[in-house]
MARNUMAR-857481 format. One record per residue: residue in one letter; x, y, z of N, C-alpha, C in turn. Coordinates in steps of 0.2 Angstrom, whole numbers, padded with zeros to 4 digits, always signed. Each point is the difference from the previous one (the first is absolute). Example, Ala and Ser with C-alpha at 12.3 -4.5 7.8 and 13.67 -1.06 7.14 Angstrom:
2
A+0066-0028+0039-0004+0006+0000+0004+0006+0000
S-0002+0005-0004+0004+0006+0001-0004+0005+0003
This chain:
338
X+0899+1316+0502-0002-0002-0007+0001-0007-0001
X-0005-0003-0003+0000-0008-0002-0001-0001-0007
X+0004-0004-0003-0001-0001-0007-0004-0007-0001
X-0005+0001-0004-0004-0006-0002+0000-0001-0007
X-0003-0006-0002+0000-0001-0007-0007-0001-0003
X-0002+0004-0004-0007+0000-0003-0001-0006-0005
X-0006-0001-0002-0001-0006-0004+0003+0001-0007
X+0001+0006-0002+0004+0000-0007+0007+0000+0001
X+0003-0001+0006+0007-0001+0001+0004+0006+0001
X-0003+0006-0001+0004+0006+0002+0000+0002+0007
X+0005+0002+0003+0000+0001+0007-0003+0006+0002
X-0003+0000+0006-0004+0006+0002+0002+0001+0008
X+0001+0007+0001+0002+0002+0007-0006+0001+0004
X+0000-0003+0006-0006+0001+0005+0003+0004+0006
X-0002+0006+0001+0002+0004+0005-0004-0002+0007
X+0003+0001+0005-0003-0001+0007-0001+0007+0003
X+0005+0004+0000-0001+0007+0003-0002+0005-0004
X+0001+0000-0007-0002+0005-0004-0008+0001-0001
X-0004-0005+0000-0007+0001+0000-0002+0003+0007
X+0003-0001+0005-0002+0004+0006+0001+0008+0000
X+0006+0001-0003+0001+0007-0002-0005+0003-0005
X-0002-0004-0005-0005+0002-0004-0007+0001+0003
X-0001-0004+0005-0006+0000+0004-0001+0006+0004
X+0006+0002+0003+0000+0007+0004-0002+0006-0005
X+0003+0000-0006-0001+0005-0005-0008+0000-0002
X-0002-0006-0001-0007-0001-0002-0005+0002+0006
X+0002-0001+0006-0004+0002+0006+0000+0008+0000
X+0005+0003-0001+0000+0007+0000-0004+0003-0006
X+0000-0003-0006-0004+0002-0005-0007-0001+0001
X-0002-0005+0003-0007-0001+0002-0003+0004+0005
X+0004+0001+0006-0003+0003+0005+0002+0008+0001
X+0005+0002-0003+0003+0007+0001+0001+0004-0006
X-0002-0003-0006+0001+0004-0007-0006-0001-0004
X-0005+0004+0002-0001+0005+0005-0003-0003+0006
X+0000+0003+0006-0003-0002+0006-0007+0001+0000
X-0004-0005+0001-0008+0001+0000-0002-0004+0006
X-0003+0003+0005-0002-0003+0006-0006-0005-0002
X-0004+0002-0004-0006-0005-0002+0003-0006-0003
X+0005+0000-0004+0003-0006-0003+0003-0004+0005
X+0004+0004+0004+0004-0003+0006-0005-0005+0004
X-0006+0003+0002-0005-0003+0004-0003-0006-0003
X-0001+0000-0007-0003-0005-0003+0005-0006-0001
X+0006+0002-0002+0005-0005-0001+0002-0004+0007
X-0001+0004+0006+0001-0002+0006-0005-0005+0002
X-0006+0001-0002-0006-0005+0001+0001-0006-0004
X+0003+0001-0006+0001-0006-0004+0006-0004+0003
X+0005+0003+0003+0005-0004+0003-0003-0003+0006
X-0004+0003+0004-0003-0003+0006-0004-0006-0002
X-0004+0000-0006-0004-0006-0002+0004-0005-0002
X+0006+0001-0003+0004-0005-0003+0003-0004+0006
X+0001+0003+0006+0003-0004+0005-0005-0003+0005
X-0006+0000-0002-0005-0004+0004+0001-0007-0001
X+0003-0002-0006+0001-0007-0001+0007-0003+0002
X+0004+0005+0003+0006-0002+0002+0006+0000-0005
X-0002+0003-0006+0005+0001-0005+0004+0006+0000
X+0006+0000-0002+0004+0006+0000+0004+0001+0006
X+0002+0006+0001+0004+0002+0006-0005+0002+0006
X-0002-0005+0003-0005+0001+0005+0003+0001+0007
X+0005+0004+0000+0005+0001+0006-0004+0004+0005
X-0005+0003-0001-0003+0005+0005-0005-0004+0004
X-0002-0006-0002-0005-0004+0004+0003-0006+0004
X+0006-0001-0001+0003-0007+0002-0001+0000+0008
X+0002+0005+0003+0000+0000+0007-0007+0000+0003
X-0004+0003-0003-0007+0000+0003-0003-0007-0002
X+0001-0003-0005-0002-0006-0002+0002-0005+0005
X+0007+0000+0002+0002-0004+0005-0003+0001+0007
X-0002+0006+0002-0003+0001+0006-0007-0003-0001
X-0004+0001-0005-0006-0003-0001+0000-0007+0001
X+0005-0004-0004+0000-0007+0001+0001-0002+0007
X+0005+0003+0004+0001-0001+0007-0006+0001+0004
X-0004+0005-0001-0006+0001+0004-0005-0005-0002
X-0001-0001-0006-0005-0005-0002+0002-0007+0003
X+0006-0002+0000+0002-0006+0003-0001+0000+0007
X+0002+0005+0003-0002+0001+0008-0007-0001+0001
X-0004+0004-0004-0007+0000+0002-0003-0007-0001
X+0002-0003-0006-0003-0007-0001+0002-0005+0006
X+0007+0001+0002+0002-0005+0005-0004+0002+0007
X-0001+0006+0001-0004+0002+0006-0007-0002+0000
X-0003+0000-0006-0007-0002-0001+0000-0007+0001
X+0004-0004-0003+0000-0007+0001+0001-0003+0007
X+0005+0004+0004+0001-0002+0007-0006+0002+0004
X-0004+0005-0002-0006+0002+0005-0005-0005-0002
X-0001-0002-0006-0006-0004-0001+0002-0007+0002
X+0006-0003-0002+0002-0006+0002-0005-0006-0002
X-0001-0004+0004-0005-0006-0002-0007+0002+0002
X-0001+0006+0003-0007+0002+0002-0003+0005-0005
X+0002+0000-0006-0002+0005-0005-0007+0000-0001
X-0004+0005+0000-0007-0001-0002-0001-0001-0007
X-0006-0003-0001-0002-0002-0007+0000+0006-0005
X-0002+0006+0002+0000+0005-0005+0007+0003-0002
X+0006-0003+0004+0006+0003-0002+0003-0003-0006
X-0003-0007-0002+0003-0003-0006-0003+0004-0006
X-0006+0001-0001-0002+0004-0006+0003+0007+0000
X+0001+0003+0005+0003+0007+0000+0007+0000-0002
X+0004-0006+0003+0006+0000-0002+0001-0002-0008
X-0004-0004-0003+0000-0001-0007-0002+0006-0004
X-0005+0004+0003-0001+0006-0003+0006+0005-0001
X+0003+0001+0006+0006+0004+0001+0005-0002-0005
X+0002-0007-0001+0005-0002-0004-0002+0002-0008
X-0007-0002-0001-0002+0002-0007+0000+0007-0002
X-0001+0004+0005+0000+0008-0001+0007+0002-0001
X+0005-0003+0004+0007+0002-0001+0002-0002-0007
X-0002-0006-0002+0002-0003-0007-0003+0005-0005
X-0006+0002+0001-0004+0005-0005+0004+0006-0001
X+0002+0003+0006+0004+0006+0000+0006+0000-0003
X+0004-0006+0001+0006-0001-0004-0001+0000-0007
X-0005-0004-0002-0002-0001-0007-0001+0007-0004
X-0004+0004+0004-0002+0007-0003+0007+0004+0000
X+0004+0000+0005+0006+0004-0001+0005-0003-0006
X+0000-0006+0000+0004-0003-0006-0003+0002-0007
X-0007+0000+0000-0003+0002-0007+0001+0008-0001
X+0000+0004+0005+0001+0007-0001+0008+0001-0001
X+0004-0004+0003+0007+0001-0001+0002-0002-0007
X-0003-0005-0003+0001-0002-0007-0002+0005-0005
X-0006+0003+0002-0001+0006-0005+0005+0006+0001
X+0001+0001+0007+0005+0006+0001+0007-0001-0003
X+0002-0006-0001+0007-0001-0003+0000+0002-0007
X-0005-0002-0004-0001+0003-0007-0001+0007+0000
X-0004+0003+0005-0001+0007-0001+0007+0004+0002
X+0003-0002+0005+0007+0003+0002+0005-0001-0006
X+0000-0006-0003+0004+0000-0006-0001+0004-0005
X-0007+0001-0002-0002+0004-0005+0001+0008+0002
X+0000+0002+0006+0002+0007+0002+0007+0001-0002
X+0004-0005+0002+0007+0001-0002+0002+0000-0007
X-0003-0004-0004+0001-0001-0007-0002+0006-0004
X-0006+0002+0002-0003+0006-0004+0000+0006+0003
X+0004+0001+0006+0001+0006+0003-0007+0004+0001
X-0004-0003+0004-0007+0003+0001-0002-0003+0007
X-0005+0004+0002-0003-0002+0006-0008-0002-0001
X-0001-0006-0001-0006-0003-0003-0002-0006+0004
X-0006-0001+0002-0002-0006+0003-0006-0003-0004
X-0005+0003-0002-0006-0003-0003+0002-0003-0007
X+0004+0004-0004+0002-0003-0007+0004-0007+0001
X+0006+0000+0003+0003-0006+0001-0004-0005+0004
X-0004+0002+0004-0004-0005+0004-0004-0004-0005
X-0003+0003-0005-0005-0004-0005+0005-0003-0005
X+0005+0004-0002+0004-0003-0006+0003-0006+0001
X+0003-0001+0007+0004-0006+0001-0004-0005+0005
X-0007+0001+0000-0004-0004+0005+0001-0008-0002
X+0001-0002-0006+0000-0007-0002+0007-0003+0003
X+0005+0004-0001+0007-0002+0002+0000+0000+0008
X-0003+0005+0003+0000+0000+0007-0004-0005+0003
X-0006-0002-0003-0004-0006+0003+0004-0006-0001
X+0004-0001-0006+0004-0006-0001+0005-0001+0006
X+0003+0006+0001+0006+0000+0005-0003-0002+0007
X-0006+0003+0002-0004-0001+0006-0001-0008+0001
X-0003-0003-0005-0002-0007+0000+0007-0004+0001
X+0005+0002-0004+0006-0004+0000+0003+0001+0007
X+0000+0005+0003+0003+0002+0006-0003-0005+0006
X-0007+0000-0001-0004-0004+0005+0003-0008-0001
X+0000-0002-0006+0003-0007-0001+0007-0001+0003
X+0004+0005-0001+0007-0001+0002+0000+0001+0008
X-0005+0004+0003+0000+0000+0007-0002-0007+0003
X-0005-0003-0003-0002-0006+0002+0005-0006+0000
X+0004+0001-0006+0006-0005-0001+0005+0001+0005
X+0002+0006+0001+0005+0002+0005-0002-0002+0007
X-0007+0001+0002-0002-0002+0006+0000-0008+0001
X-0001-0003-0005+0001-0008+0000+0007-0002+0001
X+0004+0004-0003+0008-0002+0000+0002+0002+0007
X-0002+0005+0003+0002+0002+0007-0003-0005+0005
X-0006-0002-0001-0003-0005+0005+0004-0006-0001
X+0001-0002-0006+0004-0007-0001+0007+0001+0003
X+0003+0005-0001+0007+0001+0002+0000+0000+0008
X-0005+0004+0003+0000+0000+0007-0001-0007+0003
X-0004-0004-0003-0001-0007+0002+0006-0004-0001
X+0003+0000-0005+0006-0003-0001+0006+0002+0004
X+0001+0006+0002+0005+0003+0004-0001-0001+0007
X-0006+0000+0002-0002+0000+0007-0002-0006+0003
X-0002-0005-0005-0003-0006+0002+0005-0004+0004
X+0007-0001-0002+0005-0003+0004+0000+0003+0007
X+0000+0006+0001+0000+0003+0006-0006-0002+0005
X-0006+0000-0003-0006-0002+0004+0001-0007+0002
X+0003-0004-0004+0000-0007+0001+0006-0002+0005
X+0004+0005+0000+0007-0002+0004-0002+0000+0008
X+0004-0004+0003-0001+0000+0008+0002+0007+0003
X-0003+0002+0005+0003+0006+0003+0006-0002+0004
X+0005+0002-0002+0007-0001+0003+0005+0005-0002
X+0006-0002+0001+0005+0005-0001+0001+0002-0007
X-0001-0005-0005+0000+0002-0007-0006+0002-0003
X-0005+0001+0004-0007+0002-0003+0000+0007-0004
X+0005+0004+0003+0000+0007-0004+0003+0000-0006
X+0004-0005-0002+0004+0000-0006-0004-0001-0006
X-0005-0004+0000-0004-0001-0006-0005+0006-0001
X-0002+0003+0006-0004+0006+0000+0004+0006-0003
X+0006+0001+0002+0004+0006-0003+0001-0002-0008
X+0002-0006-0001+0001-0002-0007-0006+0001-0005
X-0005-0002+0003-0007+0000-0004-0002+0008-0001
X+0001+0004+0006-0001+0007-0001+0004+0003-0005
X+0006-0001+0000+0005+0003-0005-0003-0002-0007
X-0001-0006-0001-0002-0002-0007-0007+0003-0002
X-0004+0000+0005-0007+0003-0001+0001+0007-0002
X+0004+0004+0004+0001+0007-0002+0003+0001-0007
X+0005-0004-0001+0003+0000-0007-0005-0001-0006
X-0005-0005+0001-0005-0001-0005-0004+0006-0001
X-0002+0003+0006-0004+0006+0000+0003+0006-0004
X+0006+0001+0002+0004+0005-0004+0001-0001-0007
X+0001-0006-0002+0001-0002-0007-0006+0001-0004
X-0006-0002+0003-0006+0001-0003-0002+0007-0001
X+0001+0004+0006-0002+0007-0001+0004+0004-0004
X+0007-0001+0000+0004+0004-0005-0001-0002-0007
X-0001-0007-0001-0001-0002-0007-0006+0003-0003
X-0006+0000+0004-0006+0003-0003+0000+0007-0001
X+0004+0004+0005+0000+0007+0000+0004+0002-0007
X+0005-0004-0001+0004+0002-0006-0004-0002-0006
X-0003-0005-0001-0004-0002-0006-0005+0005-0001
X-0004+0001+0005-0006+0004+0000+0001+0007-0002
X+0006+0002+0002+0002+0007-0001+0001+0001-0008
X+0002-0005-0003+0001+0001-0008-0006-0003-0004
X-0004-0003+0004-0006-0003-0004-0004+0006-0002
X-0001+0005+0004-0004+0006-0001+0002+0004-0007
X+0006+0002+0000+0003+0003-0006-0001-0004-0006
X+0001-0007+0000-0001-0004-0005-0007+0000-0003
X-0005-0001+0005-0007+0000-0002-0002+0007-0002
X+0003+0005+0002-0002+0007-0002+0003+0001-0007
X+0006-0003-0002+0002+0001-0007-0003-0004-0005
X-0001-0007+0002-0003-0004-0005-0007-0001+0001
X-0004+0002+0005-0007+0000+0001-0001-0008+0000
X+0003-0004+0004-0001-0007+0000-0002-0002+0007
X-0002-0006+0001-0003-0002+0007+0006-0001+0005
X-0002-0001+0006+0005-0002+0005+0004-0006-0001
X-0003-0006-0001+0003-0006-0001+0006+0001-0006
X-0002+0003-0005+0005+0001-0006+0005+0005+0002
X-0001+0005+0004+0005+0004+0003+0004-0003+0005
X-0002-0005+0004+0004-0004+0004+0004-0004-0004
X-0002-0003-0005+0005-0005-0004+0005+0005-0003
X-0002+0005-0003+0005+0005-0003+0006+0002+0005
X-0003+0002+0006+0005+0003+0005+0004-0005+0003
X-0002-0006+0001+0004-0005+0003+0005-0003-0005
X-0002+0000-0006+0005-0002-0005+0005+0005-0001
X-0001+0007+0000+0005+0005+0000+0004+0000+0006
X-0002-0001+0006+0004+0000+0006+0004-0006-0001
X-0002-0006-0002+0004-0006+0000+0005+0000-0005
X-0001+0004-0006+0006+0001-0005+0005+0005+0002
X-0002+0004+0005+0005+0006+0002+0000+0000+0008
X+0001-0006+0003-0001+0000+0007+0005+0004+0003
X+0007+0000-0002+0005+0004+0003-0002+0008+0000
X-0003+0002-0005-0002+0007-0001-0005+0002+0005
X-0005-0005+0001-0006+0002+0004+0002-0001+0007
X+0005-0004+0002+0003-0001+0007+0003+0007+0002
X+0004+0002-0005+0003+0007+0002-0005+0005+0001
X-0005+0000-0005-0005+0005+0001-0004-0001+0007
X-0001-0006+0002-0003-0001+0006+0004+0002+0006
X+0006-0001+0000+0005+0003+0005+0000+0007+0001
X+0000+0004-0006+0000+0007+0000-0007+0002+0002
X-0006-0003-0002-0006+0001+0002-0001+0000+0008
X+0003-0005+0003+0000-0001+0007+0003+0006+0004
X+0006+0003-0003+0003+0006+0002-0004+0006+0000
X-0003+0000-0006-0005+0006-0001-0006-0001+0005
X-0002-0006+0001-0006+0000+0005+0002+0002+0007
X+0006-0002+0002+0003+0002+0007+0000+0007+0000
X+0003+0004-0005+0001+0007+0000-0007+0003+0000
X-0005-0003-0004-0007+0003+0000-0003+0000+0007
X+0001-0006+0003-0003-0001+0007+0003+0005+0005
X+0007+0001-0001+0003+0005+0005-0003+0007-0002
X-0001+0002-0006-0003+0006-0002-0007+0001+0003
X-0004-0006+0000-0007+0000+0002+0000+0001+0008
X+0005-0003+0003+0000+0001+0008+0002+0007+0001
X+0005+0003-0003+0002+0007+0001-0006+0004-0001
X-0004-0001-0006-0006+0004-0001-0005+0000+0005
X-0001-0006+0003-0005-0002+0005+0002+0004+0006
X+0006+0000+0002+0003+0004+0006-0001+0007-0001
X+0002+0003-0006+0000+0007-0001-0007+0003+0000
X-0005-0004-0003-0007+0002-0001-0004-0002+0006
X+0003-0002+0006-0003-0002+0006-0006-0006-0002
X+0003-0005-0003-0004-0006-0002-0006+0002-0005
X+0000+0006-0003-0005+0001-0005+0001-0004-0006
X+0007-0001-0002+0002-0004-0006-0002-0008+0001
X-0002-0002+0006-0002-0006+0002-0008-0002-0002
X-0003+0006-0002-0007-0001-0001-0001-0002-0008
X-0004-0005-0001-0001-0003-0007-0002+0006-0004
X+0002-0001-0006+0000+0005-0006+0003+0007+0002
X+0000+0003+0006+0003+0006+0001+0008-0001+0000
X+0002-0006+0003+0007-0002-0001+0002-0001-0007
X-0004-0003-0004+0002-0001-0007+0000+0006-0004
X-0004+0005+0002+0001+0007-0004+0006+0003+0002
X+0002+0000+0007+0006+0003+0002+0006-0003-0003
X+0000-0007-0001+0006-0003-0002-0001-0002-0008
X-0004+0004-0003-0002-0002-0007+0007+0000-0005
X+0005+0005+0001+0006-0001-0004+0003-0007+0001
X+0000-0002+0006+0003-0007+0001-0004-0005-0004
X-0006+0000+0001-0005-0005-0003+0001+0000-0008
X+0000+0006-0003+0000+0001-0007+0007-0003-0002
X+0006+0002+0003+0006-0002-0002+0001-0008+0000
X-0003-0003+0006+0001-0007+0000-0005-0004-0004
X-0006+0004-0002-0004-0003-0005+0002+0000-0007
X+0004+0006-0002+0003+0000-0006+0006-0004-0002
X+0004-0002+0006+0006-0003-0001-0001-0007-0003
X-0005-0004+0002+0000-0007-0004-0003+0001-0007
X-0003+0005-0001-0003+0001-0007+0006+0002-0005
X+0005+0004+0003+0006+0002-0004+0005-0006+0000
X+0000-0004+0005+0005-0005+0000-0003-0006-0005
X-0006-0001-0001-0003-0005-0004+0000+0002-0007
X+0000+0006-0002+0000+0002-0007+0006-0001-0003
X+0006-0002+0003+0006-0002-0003+0000-0006-0003
X-0005-0004+0001+0000-0007-0003-0004+0000-0007
X-0001+0005-0002-0003+0001-0007-0007+0003+0000
X-0002+0002-0006-0006+0004-0001-0007-0004+0003
X+0000-0006+0000-0005-0004+0003-0001+0001+0007
X+0005+0003+0004+0000+0001+0007+0000+0008+0001
X-0001+0004-0005+0001+0007+0001-0008+0002+0001
X-0001+0003+0006-0007+0002+0001-0002+0006-0004
X+0005+0004-0002-0001+0006-0004-0001-0002-0007
X+0001-0006-0002+0000-0002-0007-0007+0001-0003
X-0005-0001+0003-0007+0000-0002-0003+0006+0001
X+0003+0005+0003-0003+0007+0002+0001+0005-0005
X-0005+0004-0003+0002+0005-0005+0005+0005+0004
X+0004+0003-0005+0005+0005+0003-0003+0006+0003
X-0006+0002-0002-0002+0006+0004-0003-0002+0007
X-0001-0006+0001-0003-0002+0007+0006-0004+0004
X+0006+0000-0002+0005-0004+0003+0004+0005+0004
X+0003-0003+0006+0005+0003+0004+0006-0003-0001
X+0002-0003-0006+0006-0004-0001+0006+0004+0002
X+0004-0002+0004+0006+0004+0001+0005+0000-0006
X+0005+0005+0000+0005+0000-0006+0004-0006+0001
X+0004-0002-0006+0004-0005+0000+0006+0001+0004
X+0002-0005+0004+0006+0001+0005+0006-0001-0004
X+0005+0004+0001+0007-0001-0003+0005-0002+0006
X+0005-0003-0002+0006-0001+0005+0004+0006-0001
X+0005+0001+0006+0004+0005+0000+0005+0000-0006
X+0000+0006-0003+0005+0001-0006-0004-0001-0007
X-0006-0003+0001-0004-0001-0006-0005+0006-0002
X-0002+0000-0006-0006+0005-0001-0004-0003-0005
X-0006+0002+0000-0005-0002-0005-0001+0005-0006
X+0002-0003-0006+0000+0004-0006-0007+0001-0003
X-0002+0005-0002-0006+0000-0003-0001-0004-0006
X-0006-0002-0002+0000-0005-0006+0002+0004-0006
X+0002-0004-0005+0002+0004-0006-0006+0002-0004
X+0001+0006-0004-0006+0002-0003-0002-0004-0006
X-0006+0000-0001-0003-0004-0006+0002+0002-0007
X+0002-0004-0004+0003+0002-0007-0006+0004-0004
X+0002+0005-0004-0005+0003-0004-0004-0004-0005
X-0006+0001-0001-0003-0004-0005+0003+0000-0007
X+0000-0005-0004+0003+0000-0007-0003+0005-0004
X+0003+0004-0005-0003+0004-0004-0005-0003-0005
X-0005+0004-0002-0005-0003-0005+0003+0002-0007
X+0001-0005-0004+0002+0001-0007-0006+0002-0004
X+0002+0005-0005-0006+0002-0004-0002-0005-0005
X-0006-0001-0002-0002-0005-0004+0000+0003-0007
């Protein structure tokens, strides 16, 4: 529990662990009270779409993505070695076409993932399995997130290239001798550190941008400004949240590996694995929403949803406390005779 000061000067308690307990309760309400297989499959598809853009707890694909990157790097290196300096003329346009095709596929996945993140959030907030309605309702916010994510990706790419040049250029210019490996190792460590900081920073910011956009119906740049300001004002709280989220991610990855082994790798199939592990996805999807709502009504995704459509969890109390019912309204004053 961390204490922060709100703008009006009154202290507010921000819990790190209590929202996770509420997320488990909310997951049970959405998926098991009552159990509906059709709703389960629809929400599973929404969770699958949401992770096409790399947002959220994408623990189920990390190992496969790493293998794909290794295989693509190996294939590219083998192709370059085989062609060498005697590459035919038709190899250049084909190579350009392949690169453009990969970029187009990544852009499509990013666009679908941006839509999916709002759809999955809507399924959690409104306790429903719906694709078409939130797809159209939040298309403007999703498109804004898609364009903004592309811009951020290009900026990050430029930073990575620049950092790589700065860190590895001394090693490239260094003479091949006994001390040649020192700048390489030092540059490699700094380069990896820059990559980790960029990845963690964007993952944390983008995770809260979606609920801010969902609640305020604002654009991605505005949500980015609001989110970064909130994180900057409460940096210690969000660092504790991030550490706990890393622990949850490790636990979720272990559960995914166990499910893959138990199901004979069936859980490794895209969408099928998401359906099998849907309770984990819903819990990790609800946790940031419940954590963020502690910062006020402007960050409460359930604030703008009608009560009949909301899956808002009950108010959490600390041990020894109870929530007393609201006092009854006073009776109307008697009407005096004229």
